[in-house]
C-alpha positions in Angstrom: 11.3 39.5 -3.4 12.3 37.7 -6.7 10.4 36.6 -9.9 11.7 33.0 -8.7 8.9 32.0 -6.3 7.7 29.3 -4.7 4.0 28.7 -3.3 4.1 26.1 -0.3 1.7 25.2 2.2 1.7 23.8 5.4 1.5 19.9 5.1 -0.4 19.8 8.7 -3.1 22.6 8.1 -3.9 23.3 4.4 -5.1 26.7 4.9 -1.7 28.0 6.1 0.3 28.7 2.9 3.0 31.3 1.6 4.5 32.4 -1.0 8.8 32.0 -1.3 11.6 33.0 -2.7 12.0 29.8 -5.0 14.5 26.9 -4.4 15.1 27.2 -8.2 15.9 29.5 -10.3 16.8 30.8 -14.3 20.2 31.0 -12.1 20.0 27.7 -10.9 23.4 25.1 -12.2 22.4 22.1 -14.3 24.1 18.8 -14.1 24.6 16.7 -17.1 21.1 15.2 -18.4 18.9 17.6 -16.9 16.5 20.8 -18.3 15.2 23.8 -16.4 11.6 24.5 -17.2 9.8 27.5 -17.0 6.4 27.0 -15.8 4.0 29.1 -17.8 0.5 27.8 -16.3 -1.2 24.9 -14.7 -4.7 23.9 -13.7 -5.9 24.0 -10.3 -8.5 22.0 -9.1 -10.1 20.4 -5.8 -8.4 17.8 -7.3 -5.1 19.3 -6.4 -6.5 19.9 -2.9 -6.7 16.4 -2.7 -3.4 15.9 -3.6 -2.8 17.5 -0.5 -5.0 15.8 1.9 -3.7 12.6 1.0 0.0 14.3 0.5 1.3 11.7 3.6 -0.8 8.5 2.6 0.0 8.4 -1.0 3.4 10.2 -1.1 2.0 13.6 -2.9 4.5 15.3 -1.1 7.4 13.8 -2.3 7.6 14.8 -5.7 8.4 18.4 -5.5 10.4 18.8 -1.9 9.9 22.0 0.2 11.2 22.8 3.6 10.8 21.4 7.0 6.9 20.7 7.6 6.0 22.5 4.1 4.8 21.5 0.8 4.4 22.1 -2.6 1.1 20.8 -4.0 1.6 18.6 -7.3 -0.1 20.3 -10.4 -0.7 19.7 -14.3 0.1 22.2 -16.6 2.8 23.8 -19.4 6.5 24.8 -19.6 9.3 25.6 -21.7 12.8 24.0 -21.2 14.9 27.3 -20.8 18.5 25.6 -20.3 19.3 22.1 -21.0 22.3 20.0 -20.4 20.9 17.0 -22.4 21.7 16.9 -26.2 18.1 15.5 -27.3 16.2 18.2 -25.1 16.7 22.0 -26.5 15.7 25.2 -25.7 12.4 26.4 -26.2 11.0 22.8 -26.2 7.2 22.7 -25.1 6.1 20.6 -22.8 3.1 19.3 -20.6 3.5 17.2 -16.9 3.5 17.2 -13.4 4.6 20.6 -11.7 5.3 22.1 -8.2 3.4 25.0 -7.7 6.5 27.4 -8.7 8.2 29.5 -11.7 10.8 27.1 -12.5 11.9 23.4 -11.9 15.0 21.0 -12.3 14.1 18.0 -14.3 16.3 14.9 -15.0 15.3 13.4 -18.2 15.9 10.2 -18.6 14.1 7.7 -21.0 14.1 10.3 -23.9 11.8 10.1 -26.9 10.5 11.6 -29.8 7.3 11.9 -27.8 8.7 12.5 -24.5 10.7 11.9 -21.5 10.7 10.8 -17.6 12.0 12.8 -14.4 14.9 10.3 -13.7 15.5 12.1 -10.0 16.2 9.8 -7.3 13.5 10.9 -4.8 11.2 10.3 -7.6 12.1 6.5 -9.0 10.0 4.6 -5.9 6.6 6.9 -7.2 4.1 5.8 -9.0 5.6 5.9 -13.1 2.4 8.1 -14.6 3.4 11.0 -12.4 6.6 11.1 -14.1 6.2 11.1 -17.7 6.5 14.4 -19.1 5.3 14.6 -23.2 6.9 17.4 -25.9 4.4 19.1 -27.3 5.5 19.1 -30.4 5.2 15.6 -31.4 1.5 15.4 -29.3 -1.0 15.1 -32.1 -3.8 15.9 -29.6 -1.5 19.6 -28.4 -3.1 22.5 -29.5 -1.4 25.9 -28.1 -4.9 27.4 -28.0 -6.4 24.7 -26.1 -3.8 24.4 -23.1 -6.1 25.4 -20.2 -8.3 22.5 -21.4 -5.9 20.2 -21.9 -4.1 21.4 -18.5 -7.8 21.2 -16.8 -9.0 17.9 -18.7 -6.0 15.3 -19.2 -5.5 14.2 -15.2 -8.7 14.6 -14.2 -10.9 13.4 -17.1 -8.0 10.2 -17.0 -9.2 9.6 -13.5 -13.0 9.8 -14.6 -11.7 7.1 -17.4 -10.3 4.7 -15.7 -13.1 4.8 -13.0 -15.5 3.9 -16.0 -13.2 1.3 -16.9 -13.4 -0.2 -14.2 -17.0 -0.3 -12.9 -17.6 -1.5 -16.2 -14.7 -4.3 -15.7 -16.7 -5.6 -12.5 -20.1 -5.6 -14.8 -21.2 -2.2 -12.6 -20.5 -4.6 -9.4 -24.4 -5.6 -10.1 -25.8 -2.5 -9.3 -28.8 -0.5 -10.8 -27.7 2.9 -9.9 -24.5 4.5 -9.3 -24.2 7.4 -6.8 -21.5 10.0 -7.0 -20.7 12.6 -4.0 -19.3 15.9 -4.6 -21.3 15.4 -8.0 -20.0 19.3 -9.0 -16.4 18.1 -9.3 -14.7 18.4 -12.6 -13.7 14.0 -12.2 -17.1 13.0 -11.3 -18.8 15.2 -14.2 -16.4 13.4 -16.0 -17.4 10.1 -15.1 -21.1 10.8 -14.8 -20.9 11.1 -18.4 -19.1 8.3 -19.9 -21.6 6.2 -17.3 -24.7 8.0 -18.4 -23.1 7.4 -22.4 -23.1 3.9 -21.6 -27.1 4.1 -20.1 -26.2 3.8 -16.3 -28.3 5.3 -13.7 -26.4 8.0 -12.3 -27.5 9.7 -9.1 -25.3 12.6 -7.8 -25.3 14.1 -4.3 -24.3 17.9 -3.8 -24.2 21.2 -1.9 -28.1 23.1 -2.0 -26.0 25.5 -4.4 -24.9 23.5 -6.7 -27.3 21.6 -7.5 -29.1 23.6 -10.2 -25.7 23.4 -11.9 -25.2 19.8 -11.3 -28.7 19.4 -13.3 -28.1 21.6 -16.1 -25.1 19.9 -17.3 -27.4 16.8 -18.4 -24.8 14.0 -17.0 -26.9 13.1 -14.2 -30.4 10.9 -14.0 -31.4 12.8 -10.3 -29.5 15.1 -7.7 -30.1 15.6 -4.0 -28.1 17.9 -1.6 -26.0 15.8 0.9 -29.1 15.9 4.1 -31.3 13.6 1.8 -29.2 10.6 1.4 -32.5 9.0 3.0 -34.2 9.6 -0.2 -31.6 7.5 -2.6 -33.8 4.2 -3.4 -32.7 1.0 -1.1 -31.4 -1.0 -4.5 -28.2 -2.6 -5.4 -26.0 0.8 -5.7 -22.2 1.7 -6.1 -20.9 5.1 -4.2 -18.2 6.7 -5.7 -17.1 9.4 -3.0 -15.2 12.9 -4.3 -15.6 14.3 -1.5 -14.5 12.6 1.6 -16.9 13.5 3.5 -16.9 11.2 7.0 -20.8 11.8 7.2 -22.0 11.6 3.9 -19.9 8.4 3.7 -21.6 7.0 7.0 -24.8 7.7 5.9 -24.8 6.4 2.2 -23.8 2.9 4.0 -26.2 3.3 7.1 -29.0 3.8 4.6 -27.8 1.0 1.9 -26.4 -1.4 3.9 -26.6 -4.9 2.5 -27.6 -3.1 -1.2 -24.3 -1.3 -1.5 -22.0 -3.6 -3.9 -18.9 -1.3 -4.0 -17.8 1.7 -2.1 -14.7 3.8 -4.1 -13.1 6.3 -2.3 -11.3 8.7 -5.3 -11.3 12.4 -3.7 -11.5 14.5 -0.7 -13.0 17.9 -1.8 -14.8 17.9 1.7 -10.7 17.6 3.4 -11.8 18.8 6.9 -14.8 16.3 7.4 -12.6 12.7 6.3 -13.0 11.4 9.5 -15.7 8.0 9.3 -16.7 5.6 11.8 -14.7 1.7 11.2 -17.6 0.0 11.3 -19.8 0.6 8.2 -22.3 -1.6 7.8 -21.6 -2.8 3.5 -18.5 -3.2 1.6 -15.5 -1.3 3.3 -14.7 1.5 1.7 -11.5 0.9 -0.9 -9.1 3.7 -2.3 -9.5 3.9 -5.9 -5.9 4.4 -7.3 -5.5 5.5 -10.9 -2.6 4.6 -11.8 -2.8 0.9 -10.8 -5.6 0.7 -13.6 -3.1 2.5 -16.0 -1.0 -0.4 -15.3 -3.6 -3.0 -16.3 -4.7 -1.4 -19.4 -1.3 -1.1 -20.2 -0.4 -4.3 -20.2 -3.5 -5.4 -21.7 -4.2 -2.9 -24.3 -0.5 -1.1 -24.4 -0.1 1.9 -23.9 -0.9 3.4 -27.5 -4.1 1.9 -27.5 -5.0 3.4 -23.9 -4.3 6.9 -24.6 -6.1 6.4 -28.1 -9.3 5.4 -26.3 -9.0 7.6 -23.8 -8.6 10.7 -26.0 -11.6 10.0 -28.2 -13.3 10.1 -24.8 -12.3 13.2 -23.6 -12.7 15.1 -26.7 -16.7 13.7 -26.7 -16.9 15.3 -23.2 -15.3 18.6 -24.2 -17.5 18.7 -26.7 -20.1 18.5 -24.3 -19.1 20.8 -21.4 -20.4 24.0 -22.8 -20.9 24.7 -19.5 -17.3 25.1 -18.7 -16.2 28.9 -18.4 -11.8 29.7 -18.4 -10.7 32.0 -15.8 -7.0 33.0 -15.5 -5.2 33.6 -12.5 -1.7 35.4 -12.6 0.7 36.4 -10.1 1.6 35.4 -6.8 -1.7 37.5 -5.0 -4.2 36.0 -7.7 -2.7 32.4 -6.8 -3.1 32.5 -3.2 -6.3 34.0 -3.2 -7.4 31.1 -5.9 -5.9 28.3 -3.4 -7.9 30.2 -0.5 -11.2 30.0 -2.5 -10.7 26.4 -3.5 -9.5 25.1 0.0 -12.0 27.0 1.4 -14.9 25.3 -1.1 -15.8 28.7 -2.9 -15.2 27.9 -6.0 -17.9 28.0 -8.7 -18.2 24.3 -10.6 -18.5 25.8 -13.9 -14.8 27.4 -13.7 -12.0 26.1 -15.4 -9.2 27.6 -13.1 -5.7 28.5 -14.4 -2.9 29.4 -12.8 0.3 31.0 -12.8 3.0 32.3 -10.3 
């Protein structure tokens, strides 16, 4: 096995995975304008499992192609340019962005500025622009080499949390008195709960019995219920934000709250094997929340710099509050495969922030 590797999964069965000799290595010939990036490390969370679970629907498999029937789940992380055929990008530059679970990636550098560039590869042109943008770390005021694990973990996840909070606030909380979050121990749910709690909303977390004490101890929730206690929720105007994607839980919420449910947002699928739900649910139709849509809206209304300033300020407050976080590193093919299997199986300690490298 070479030192250039790809981690691939079966697109129709996420439990099947393999480590293969890479499609891209340090010997890959570059075309003009391309750069070769060595991927140093990346965060791996339940959000990445969601990328795989909805990969066909949203197009996540299209970012980093693999052999037929298999795919590379996208991750967020850091790498270093080790070869360049772009005059403005130098060997040794550190970058942050959307990466494959691999040791190397080739990017078609386009729209290069002092702060970053876009991957202009033709196969990515129709995909959401936010995923094609790469940050040049040397020009990023928020970058600290020692805090790369926290940045890799929270910048994408908390970005979704921030945009969800903004969306809910924009709609005056849909007139709700409580906001219920499933998969309350997931990091995106924790970020949203933190922001909702900051502005005085009543936030209830749904979680498994084994994670209930952890969720309570974060201090972000006003109440915590096990999944089998959905019937204990107060029947009052409610917004439901579904990070679990568990069809039975979704049905239970809709049937219990019925006309008291003001909005039902689907965000993640941490319970990816139990996604199916009846089509005739009472209450509002569950609506998928796609963060890039809210990004585009706010960039037009606030301007990109103001959006990222607000998001960055909020993320700093959240990271400062996350005294529960424990960074765990997983290095090497066997360790990455073990982490992947544990995450897909739902066996990860929610207090862990997992950083991986092939």
